[in-house]
C-alpha positions as CSV (number, residue, x, y, z in Angstrom):
1,R,-7.9,4.0,-3.7
2,L,-7.1,2.6,-7.1
3,K,-9.0,5.5,-8.8
4,W,-7.1,7.9,-6.6
5,M,-3.8,6.3,-7.9
6,I,-4.9,6.8,-11.4
7,S,-5.8,10.5,-10.7
8,E,-2.3,11.0,-9.3
9,G,-0.6,9.5,-12.3
10,Y,0.5,6.1,-11.0
11,G,1.3,3.7,-13.7
12,D,0.2,1.7,-15.5
13,A,-3.1,3.5,-15.7
14,R,-4.7,0.9,-18.0
15,T,-3.7,-1.9,-15.6
16,L,-5.2,0.0,-12.6
17,E,-8.3,0.8,-14.6
18,R,-8.7,-2.9,-15.6
19,R,-8.5,-3.9,-11.9
20,V,-11.0,-1.3,-10.9
21,A,-13.4,-2.5,-13.5
22,R,-13.1,-6.1,-12.4
23,M,-13.5,-5.2,-8.7
24,E,-16.7,-3.2,-9.5
25,E,-18.0,-6.1,-11.6
26,W,-17.3,-8.5,-8.7
27,L,-19.1,-6.2,-6.3
28,K,-22.3,-6.6,-8.2
29,D,-22.5,-10.2,-7.0
30,P,-19.6,-10.8,-4.5
31,V,-18.7,-14.4,-3.9
32,L,-15.7,-15.4,-1.8
33,M,-13.5,-18.3,-2.7
34,E,-13.7,-21.4,-0.6
35,A,-11.5,-24.4,-0.3
36,D,-12.7,-27.6,-1.9
37,A,-14.2,-30.0,0.7
38,E,-11.8,-32.8,-0.4
39,A,-8.7,-30.6,-0.6
40,D,-5.4,-32.1,0.6
41,Y,-2.9,-29.9,2.4
42,A,0.9,-30.4,2.8
43,A,0.5,-29.6,6.5
44,V,-2.0,-28.2,8.9
45,I,-0.5,-25.8,11.5
46,E,-2.6,-24.8,14.5
47,I,-1.4,-22.1,16.9
48,N,-3.1,-21.5,20.2
49,L,-2.7,-17.7,20.7
50,E,-3.3,-18.2,24.4
51,D,0.1,-19.8,24.6
52,I,1.9,-16.7,23.3
53,K,2.7,-14.6,26.3
54,E,5.4,-12.3,24.8
55,P,6.6,-10.9,21.5
56,I,8.2,-13.1,18.9
57,L,11.0,-11.8,16.6
58,A,12.6,-13.1,13.5
59,L,16.4,-13.5,14.1
60,P,19.2,-12.0,12.0
61,N,19.3,-12.8,9.2
62,D,16.6,-15.3,8.4
63,P,12.9,-14.6,8.4
64,D,12.3,-18.3,9.1
65,A,14.4,-18.3,12.3
66,S,12.5,-16.9,15.3
67,A,12.9,-16.4,19.0
68,L,11.0,-15.1,22.0
69,L,11.9,-11.6,23.2
70,S,13.1,-13.1,26.5
71,D,15.7,-15.1,24.5
72,V,17.3,-12.0,23.0
73,T,16.7,-9.4,25.7
74,G,19.5,-6.8,26.0
75,D,20.9,-7.0,22.5
76,K,22.2,-3.5,21.5
77,I,20.2,-1.8,18.7
78,D,21.7,0.8,16.5
79,E,18.9,1.6,14.0
80,V,15.2,1.0,13.8
81,F,12.9,0.9,10.8
82,I,9.1,1.3,11.2
83,G,7.5,1.0,7.8
84,S,6.8,-1.2,4.7
85,C,3.6,-2.9,3.7
86,M,3.5,-4.8,6.9
87,T,2.4,-1.7,8.8
88,N,-0.9,0.2,8.9
89,I,-1.7,3.6,10.4
90,G,-2.4,2.2,13.8
91,H,1.2,1.1,14.2
92,F,2.5,4.6,13.5
93,R,0.1,6.0,16.0
94,A,1.3,3.5,18.6
95,A,4.9,4.4,17.9
96,G,4.1,8.1,18.1
97,K,2.4,7.7,21.5
98,L,5.4,5.8,22.8
99,L,7.8,8.4,21.4
100,N,5.8,11.4,22.7
101,N,7.1,13.5,25.6
102,L,10.4,11.6,26.0
103,E,12.8,13.1,28.6
104,K,15.9,12.6,26.5
105,P,16.8,12.0,22.8
106,I,16.5,8.5,21.6
107,P,19.9,6.7,21.3
108,T,19.1,5.1,17.9
109,R,18.7,6.1,14.3
110,L,14.9,5.8,13.7
111,W,13.5,5.6,10.2
112,V,9.7,6.1,9.7
113,A,8.1,5.3,6.3
114,P,4.3,4.9,6.1
115,P,3.1,2.5,3.4
116,T,1.0,5.1,1.5
117,K,0.6,8.8,0.9
118,M,-2.9,8.5,2.5
119,D,-1.4,7.3,5.8
120,E,1.2,10.0,5.7
121,A,-1.4,12.7,5.2
122,K,-3.5,11.5,8.0
123,L,-0.5,11.1,10.4
124,I,0.5,14.7,9.6
125,E,-3.0,15.9,10.2
126,E,-3.1,14.1,13.6
127,G,0.2,15.6,14.7
128,Y,2.3,12.4,14.7
129,Y,4.8,13.7,12.2
130,S,5.6,16.4,14.7
131,I,6.2,13.8,17.4
132,F,8.5,11.8,15.1
133,G,10.4,15.0,14.3
134,V,10.9,16.0,17.9
135,A,12.0,12.5,18.7
136,G,14.7,12.8,16.0
137,A,13.2,10.3,13.5
138,R,14.0,10.4,9.8
139,T,10.7,10.3,7.9
140,E,11.0,8.8,4.5
141,M,8.8,9.0,1.4
142,P,5.8,6.7,1.8
143,G,6.4,3.3,0.3
144,C,9.1,0.6,0.6
145,S,12.1,2.7,1.8
146,L,14.6,0.5,3.5
147,C,12.7,-2.7,2.8
148,M,13.6,-2.4,-0.9
149,G,17.3,-2.6,-0.1
150,N,18.2,-0.3,-3.1
151,Q,17.1,3.0,-1.8
152,A,18.3,4.3,1.7
153,R,20.5,2.0,3.6
154,V,21.4,1.5,7.3
155,E,25.1,1.8,8.4
156,P,27.3,-1.2,7.5
157,G,27.6,-3.8,10.3
158,C,24.9,-2.3,12.5
159,T,22.1,-4.1,14.4
160,V,18.6,-3.2,13.4
161,V,15.0,-3.8,14.4
162,S,12.8,-3.6,11.4
163,T,9.0,-4.1,10.7
164,S,9.7,-5.1,7.1
165,T,9.0,-8.6,5.7
166,R,12.5,-9.8,4.9
167,N,15.9,-9.6,6.7
168,F,18.1,-11.5,4.2
169,P,21.9,-10.7,4.5
170,N,22.9,-7.3,3.3
171,R,19.3,-6.4,2.3
172,L,18.9,-3.3,4.6
173,G,22.6,-2.6,4.8
174,Q,26.0,-4.2,4.2
175,G,26.7,-6.7,7.0
176,A,23.7,-5.5,9.0
177,N,22.1,-7.8,11.6
178,V,18.4,-7.3,11.3
179,Y,15.7,-8.5,13.6
180,L,12.1,-8.4,12.4
181,A,9.5,-7.3,15.0
182,S,6.2,-5.5,15.5
183,A,6.1,-1.7,15.2
184,E,5.4,-1.4,18.9
185,L,8.5,-3.5,19.9
186,A,10.5,-1.6,17.3
187,A,9.5,1.7,18.8
188,V,10.5,0.5,22.3
189,A,13.9,-0.7,21.0
190,S,14.4,2.8,19.4
191,I,13.8,4.4,22.8
192,E,15.9,2.0,24.9
193,G,18.7,1.4,22.4
194,R,18.4,-2.3,23.0
195,L,15.9,-5.1,23.0
196,P,13.9,-4.6,26.2
197,T,12.9,-7.2,28.8
198,V,9.4,-8.6,28.6
199,D,8.4,-6.6,31.6
200,E,9.7,-3.4,30.1
201,Y,7.9,-4.0,26.9
202,M,4.6,-4.7,28.7
203,K,5.0,-1.5,30.7
204,Y,5.4,0.5,27.5
205,M,2.4,-1.2,26.0
206,D,0.3,-0.2,28.9
207,Q,0.6,3.4,27.5
208,V,-0.7,2.2,24.1
209,N,-3.4,0.0,25.5
210,E,-4.9,2.9,27.4
211,S,-6.1,4.4,24.2
212,A,-6.1,1.3,21.9
213,E,-9.5,2.1,20.4
214,D,-8.2,5.4,19.2
215,T,-4.7,4.2,18.2
216,Y,-5.8,1.3,16.0
217,R,-8.6,3.0,14.1
218,Y,-8.6,2.0,10.5
219,L,-7.9,4.5,7.8
220,N,-10.8,4.3,5.4
221,F,-9.9,6.1,2.3
222,D,-13.5,6.9,1.5
223,E,-13.6,9.1,4.6
224,V,-10.7,11.3,3.5
225,P,-12.3,14.1,1.4
226,E,-9.3,15.1,-0.7
227,F,-8.8,11.5,-1.8
228,V,-12.5,11.0,-2.5
229,D,-12.6,14.2,-4.6
230,S,-9.6,13.1,-6.7
231,A,-10.9,9.6,-7.2
232,S,-14.4,10.8,-8.2
233,S,-12.8,12.5,-11.2
234,V,-11.8,9.1,-12.7
235,E,-14.1,7.5,-15.1
236,I,-13.7,3.8,-16.1
237,S,-14.0,3.3,-19.8
238,D,-16.7,1.2,-21.4
239,E,-13.9,-0.9,-22.9
240,M,-12.7,-2.0,-19.5
241,K,-16.2,-2.5,-18.1
242,E,-17.1,-4.8,-21.0
243,A,-13.9,-6.7,-20.6
244,A,-14.6,-7.1,-16.9
245,A,-18.1,-8.4,-17.6
246,K,-16.8,-11.0,-20.1
247,F,-14.0,-12.0,-17.7
248,D,-16.5,-12.6,-14.9
249,A,-18.8,-14.6,-17.1
250,A,-16.1,-16.9,-18.3
């Protein structure tokens, strides 16, 4: 992927090349980092996933404040953002399957922004961009989009469900109230125009779970011919290889 980025003119090329060289050097003898046996921790938090029976959302406008879906069911939603580095291609497939063949237009403004151009290309190939278009979604350039807070913006004062990492005041839009949630819950909220009940959410998820193996397939960049071809044209300089070898030996 990094070699592809170099071939596409991403900057800084030398920084990317240096990282590729160090990764290739590490792959010659890969060793994972481990915690020291005597390490002390400020806290140890154990969560039993068996105890989680419903989605958990971050509340407006604090990523540290959370609630169960059943605590906020029914809140009206104006806009939905599915994107940012918190998503992968499976989340967009799931959203697409939920949005497919709707009987009426969605009542929300839906933003869709895959994290990478590779995700975008694969989703187009698989027909999901057509589904998003028919549903009335606004597809953004791959990358940060609304999460950056300095590109596109939601309407002032609206209520949003977002899959991004932060919901600080005014980040996505002036005076906006932003919930953080999964892509699947965000897609359901875009269809319903409100936060669903737990039963409604589970019913929607039955549609996704029927084909979960297909939906959540990973996107392996080395299996996408056009990206492999571009990446294969990039040669890492001897200077970077030597620097990586010295760094690894240090």
